[in-house]
C-alpha positions as CSV (number, residue, x, y, z in Angstrom):
1,S,4.0,31.7,60.1
2,I,0.5,32.4,61.0
3,G,-1.6,34.3,58.5
4,H,0.5,33.7,55.4
5,R,-1.1,32.1,52.5
6,C,0.5,28.5,51.9
7,C,-0.1,25.5,49.4
8,K,-3.0,23.5,50.2
9,A,-0.9,20.3,49.6
10,H,-0.2,18.8,52.8
11,D,3.2,19.8,54.3
12,C,4.2,21.8,51.4
13,K,6.6,24.8,52.2
14,T,6.7,26.1,48.8
15,P,5.7,29.6,48.6
16,L,2.7,30.7,46.4
17,A,3.4,32.6,43.1
18,S,0.6,35.0,44.1
19,N,-2.0,35.3,47.0
20,C,-4.8,34.4,44.6
21,Q,-3.5,31.0,44.1
22,H,-4.3,27.9,46.3
23,F,-1.5,25.6,45.1
24,C,2.3,26.3,44.5
25,P,3.8,25.5,41.0
26,D,4.6,22.1,42.1
27,H,1.2,21.2,43.1
28,H,-0.8,23.1,40.6
29,Y,-2.1,19.6,39.2
30,P,-5.1,18.9,41.6
31,K,-7.0,21.8,40.1
32,L,-6.9,20.0,36.8
33,K,-8.3,16.8,38.1
34,C,-11.8,15.6,38.4
35,A,-13.5,16.7,41.7
36,V,-14.7,13.1,42.2
37,T,-12.0,11.7,44.6
38,V,-11.8,8.3,43.0
39,C,-11.5,9.5,39.5
40,E,-8.1,10.0,38.0
41,S,-9.3,11.8,34.8
42,D,-8.7,15.6,34.0
43,S,-11.5,18.1,34.5
44,L,-12.8,19.8,31.4
45,K,-12.5,23.6,30.9
46,G,-15.3,25.3,32.9
47,H,-16.1,22.4,34.9
48,Q,-14.8,20.7,38.1
49,T,-15.5,17.1,36.7
50,C,-14.3,15.1,33.8
51,A,-16.7,14.2,30.9
52,D,-18.3,11.2,32.6
53,P,-22.0,11.8,32.6
54,D,-22.3,10.6,36.4
55,H,-19.8,12.8,37.4
56,R,-21.0,15.8,35.6
57,A,-24.7,15.1,37.2
58,L,-23.0,15.3,40.5
59,E,-21.4,18.8,39.6
60,R,-24.8,19.9,38.5
61,A,-26.6,18.7,41.7
62,Y,-23.9,20.3,43.8
63,F,-24.5,23.7,42.3
64,T,-28.3,23.3,42.1
65,H,-28.7,23.0,45.9
66,G,-27.5,26.7,46.2
67,K,-30.4,28.1,44.2
68,S,-33.5,29.2,45.6
69,L,-35.6,27.9,42.8
70,Y,-34.6,24.4,43.6
71,K,-36.0,24.7,47.2
72,L,-39.3,26.0,45.9
73,R,-40.1,22.8,43.8
């Protein structure tokens, strides 16, 4: 129904274990994958990308854009 948190996997009806989670227990795996959509590797702890230097550079660039110091340079 409207207003209830649900799994972010398309058409999944499994309830979330808690409201803090985004994926149900069946679809928890996407959080562990590299954020680069064509990459099948697992992300490393504390990062959203795998150990590939190109992917890590994309992650750094993504988070750098939100910093005001980046705009001043």
